N, C-alpha and C positions, 0 to 999 in steps of 0.2 A: 722442529716440526710441531705445528700447532695441534694441541690436543682436541679430541672430539668433545663436543658439549654433552652434558648429561651424566648420569650416574654410570660408572663402569659396569658393563654386563646387562644394562637395561635393554629391554626389547625395543626395537625401533618401531615407532608409530607409523601405521600405513595411512597414507593420505589418499583422498579421492573417494568416489561413490562406492557404497557397499554393494556387493554382488551376491544375489541369492542362488538357490539351487536350480532355478528355472522350472520349478514344479516337479522335479524328479522325486522328491520325498513326500508328495501329497498323499499317496496311499498309505505310507507309513504313519503319517500324522492322523489319518482318519480312524485308525484302530479297526477292531473287528465288530463293532456294533454292540448292542446290549447283550448281556450274558443270558443265554437260553435258560428257561426254567428247568428245574431239576428233573421233572418228568419227561422233558424233551431231550435230555442228554443220555445217550445210549449206555454209557458206562456207569450211570448213577443208579442207586438202588430204587429211587422213586420211579424211574423209567420201567424197571422190571416189575415193580408193584402195580404200575398202571396197566401193563400188558396182562398181568395175572388177573387183575380186577376185570378187565375187558373179557378175558376168556371165561371167567366165572359168570359174569352177567350174561354172556352169550349162551352159556349152558342153561341159564334160566329163561332164555328167550327175551332178554332185555338188553337194549342197546344203551351204551353210555354216551351222552352228548356233552360236548364242551371240553375244554382243556382243564387239566388239574384234577381229573377224576382219581388217578392213582395217588396223588399227593394228599387229597382230602380224605381218602379212605371211605368215601361214601358208598361207592359200588361194592368195595370189598366188604364193608360192614353189612350191607343189605344181602349180598350174596351168601356170606357165611351164616347169617342169621336165618335166611330162608331155607338153606340146604346145607347142613353141617357136613355132609359127605364131600362137598366140593373142597378141593385143596386150598390151603392157605396161600395167599399171594406172596408171602415172604419165604416160607420154608418149603412149599410143595408138599407138606404133610397134611393130614386131616386137620380141619379148622378147629381151633380150641373152643371150649364151651363158652357161652356168653359170660361176661364178667358179672360179678355180684351186683345186685340191684342197688342203684343209687337213688337218693331222694330226688324226686321230681319237683324241683323248686322253681321251674320256669313256667311261663305262660306262653302258650303256642296258639297260633291261629293263622288266618290268611286274609289278604285284602279282599274286600267284597267286590266280586266281579273280575278279579285278576285271572288271567288264563293259566298262569303257572308254568308256561313254557316259553322258550325263546323262539323268535321267528325262524321257521324252517324245521323246528324240532317236531318229530312225529309222535303220534300218540303211543303211550305205553313205554316211554323211554325214561330212564333215570337221568336227572340233570346233574352234571358236575357243578362244583361251586361257581366256576366262571360263567356257567350258563344259567344261573339262578335269576333269570329275568322273565318277565311275563310278556305275553303277546298283546293283542288288541284289547282295549278296555282297561288298561292299567298294567303296571309292571312292578315286580319286586326288585328293587335296585340293590346294588352292593351296599355293604355296611358303611355307614357314614353319610350316605346319600339320602335324600328325602324320598319317601315312598308315596306314590300317588294312589289315592283310593279310586276304585273303579266305579262303574255305574251302579246305582242303587237297585238295578233290576235283578242282579244276581245276589245270592245269599251264601254265607259260609256256615256250614254245620261243623261243630266242634265237639270234642269229647270222644273217648275211645268207644264207649258203648253205642253212642248215637251214630258215629261214623261207620262202625262195623255193621250195625243193624241196617243202616241205609244202603250200604254196599251189598249186603246179603239180599236185601229186598229189591235190588236192581234200580235204585233211585238214579235218575239221570244225573251225571256228575261230569264236570269239566276239568277238575284238577284235585289231586290229593297232596297236601302239604305235610311234611314230616320235619320235626325239629332236629337240629344237630345234637348228637350225643343223647338221643332219646333212649329211654329204657325199653328195650324190645321185648314186650311180653307177647303172649299168644294172640291177643287182639290186634296189636300192631302188625305182627307178621301176617295174619290172615287178611287184614285190610290191604297190605301191600300186594299180596298175592292176587286178591280179587281185582284190585285196580289194574295190575299188570295184565291179567287175563281179559279184562274188559277194554283195554286200550286207553285207560285213563292216565294222563301224565302224572308222574310222581316227582315232586320237587322237594329238595332239602333246602331249608331256609335257616339262617342264624336267628338266635333269639332276639337280638336288637331289631332285625328286619321285621320279624313277626310281631313283636310288641308294638312297633310303630304302625303296623297295618291294622291290628285288631283292637288296639287300645290297651291300657295298662290295668284295667279293672276286670279282665276276662281270664278265666282259667280253662285252658283247652286240653290239658293232659298230653301235650306234645303232638297232637294230630288234628288236622282240620280238612274238611272236604268242601270244595266249592260246588254248589248246585245251581243250575240255571233257574230263572224265574219260575215260581210255582204255577202250575196249570190248574186253575180252578174249574170245577164243573158247573153246569147249570143245575139249579135245584130240581127242576122237573126231570132232567136227564138222569140225575142221581136217583130219583124215585123210580123211574122206569128201570134202571139197572137193578135196583133192589128187588123189584117185583119180578123181573125176568129170571132171577135166581130162585124164585119161590120162597123168598124170605119175608118175614113180617117186619115192616119198616119200624126202626127205632132211630130217630134222628135227634140231634141237639142243635137248636138255633140260638145264636148269641145276640143279645141286644145291648149295645154300648160297652162291650168288653174291649178295652184298649191296651191291656197288659198282655204281651205275647206269651208270658209265662203261664198265665191263666189259660190261654188258648191251648198251649202245649199240654198242660195238665188235663184239660177236658178231652183233648184228642186221645190222650193215653187212657183215660177212664172209659171213653167210648169203645176203644179197642178191647179193654179188659172185660167189659160187661156186655158184650154182644151187640153193641151199636154198629150202625153201618155208615154213618157220615155226620158231618158238621156243616151247618149253614151259617155264613157270615153276611152281614149287610155290607154293601159297597161303601157306605159312608159311616163315619164315626165308629170305626172298628179297627182293631189290629188285623194284620194279615199273617200269613204263614212265613214268618221271618226265621232267621237263624236261631234266635232265642226260643221261638216256639218249637222248632225242630229239636233243639237240644232238650227242652223240658219234656217233650213227648217221648224221649228215649227211643226214637226210631218208629214209634207208632204212626207218625205222619206219613210214613212210607206205605202204610197199609190202609189207612182210613182216608177216604176222599173228602175234600172240603169244597163246598159249593159256595158261589158268590151270588148274592141276591141284590139286584139293582134297587128293589124296594122290598124291605122285609115284610111290611104289612100286606102288600099285594101277594107276596109269596106264601104267607101263612093262609090267606084266603084260598089260593089255588090248591094248597095242600089239603085244606078242609074239603074242598070239592072232590078231591081224589080219595076221600075216605079216611084221612088221618085225623086223629084226635089231638088238639093243640092244648098242651098243659103248660101253664106258666108257673115259675117258682118265685114266691114272694113271701116275706115274713108275715104279711097280713092276709094270707090266703083264706079262702072259704073253707077248706078242709085241710087236715094234717096229713102228712104222708102215710102214716099207718092206716088211715081211713080210705086211702085211695085204692080203688078196686079194679081199675081198668088197665092193669099192667099187661094183659095179653092182647090188647088192641093195637092197631098201627098207631104209633105215638110220635109226636114231635114235642120234645121238652124245650121250653124257652127259658133261657137263663139271662138275667140282667146283671148289671154291675153291682158290686157290694155297696157302693155309696148311693147311687140313684135308683137302683132297682129297675123294674120294667117301666118302659115309657107308657104313657096313657093310651096311645093308639094300639100298641102291642097288647096291652092288658085287655082292651076291648075285643081284640080278635082271638083271644084265648077261650077255649071251651070251659076250662076250669083253672082256678088258681090254687096251688097247693103250697103249704108251708111245712117246714121241717121243725119239729118240736125241739127246742134247746133249753138249757137251764137259764135261769134269770141272770146269772153272772155274765153271760155272753150275749152281746147285742145282736150279732149277725154272723153268718158264715161267709168265708171266701167263696167266690163264684165257682172256682174249680172244685172245692170241697162239696159245696151244695150239689153240683152236678154229679159228683162221684157217689154221694149218698143216695140220690134219687135213682141213678142208673143201677146201682146195686139192688135197690128194692124192686125195681122193675124186672131185672134179670132173675131175681129170686122167685118172683111171682110167675114169670114165664116158665121157669124150670119146673115149678110146682104144677102149673097147668099142663105142661107137656107130660109130666110123670103121671098125672091123673088120667090122661087120655089112654096111656098104655095099660 
C-alpha cells in the first residue's frame, strides 16, 4: 500500500476559498469605545469628588459649568476657601485650613476683550477646566493652542488691589480671571465673592494661557478683571455734575500726556487731594487703559474722566463758566508758593515732561505756575508735578475752610 505523501502527523492543508464569520463578530471587534473620564465613572473617587464639589458650590449659590470640575479641584478649592465650614469633598469632614503661602512667581492676566465664559454659560458660574473658553470677541483656548486677542475696545484690569477696589466700587465688569494654584489671600476671596454676587463670570486659566493672552512682561498677582470700554463724560456735563453737588470745581486737564501710567497716577492724586475729575483731549493723548486702571489703584472707579474734542475750545468754555485756568510749566510767571488762588474754581493744565504745554494751550491759561526745584533736577514727571500742585491747592482750600469756621 502506497504511503501518504508528507511528514507523518502533519496537518492536512485545506484548499479552497477562506470563509469568514459572516459579520457575527463585528460587535466584538468594535470594542466599548473610549474609556470614560475618571469623574464620569461612578465607582471612581474623582466622581465622588466632583459630586461633593458641586454640592459645595451649590451651597454658595455657584454653579459649576463644564466637565472635569471635580478632577481639577477648582470648585472644591474655591468652595473651601470661601467657606471653611463646608465639608471637604473627599472626607466629608470640615475643610482643612489653606495651605502655607507659596511664592507667587507667575504672571496672571486675561485677554483684552475676552468674555471668559463658554457659549451657554450663565453669569456667576465657575468654569471647570474643560469650559475654559471665551465667548464672543475672543476665546481662552486650551493649553498648547493659540489664544486670540479680542477687540481693543475692552480692557483688562489686573492686580489684587486694583481688581478688588474696582469690584467694591461696582465698576462694570464682564469677567474675572483667576490663575490656577493661586495663593488665596483675603483680597482674592473677597473679589470672588463680589464677582459671584454681581453675576460676573469667574474663570480659572492656566499660566501658559494667561501669559500668552497678556504678554510676558506683565505681573498681575494671579487675578485680572475684564472691564468694558470706558465711558467718558463730556467736560461741560462733568462741570454741571460738580456744581449740582455744591462743590467747588477742581479739575485737571492733560495736554499731550501719552503714558497711561502718568494718567493713572494723576487720577489717583486727584482722588487723594479732593479733585473731582480729569479732562483728556481726544487726540494725541492716552486713554483710560488697563495700565491706567492699575496705576490708579482703583481711583479710576471713583474719579470721572471727560473727553474733549478740542482742548483749547473746552478751556475757553470752562473760563466762561467761571473757572480759573492754571498751567504748569517750568518757565512759569509765578512759583507755586506764590500762587494764592487755591480757593477758586480751578482747572490745572499739565503738559508732558518733554514738550510741556503747547502754545495754544499756554495762551488760553490765565496763569502759568512753576514748581521750584533744585538745580540738579531738570524737570518733574507730569504725575509728580500734578500731585505736588494738587496737594498745595488742597492745603489752601482746607485752610480757607478752617478760617471761615
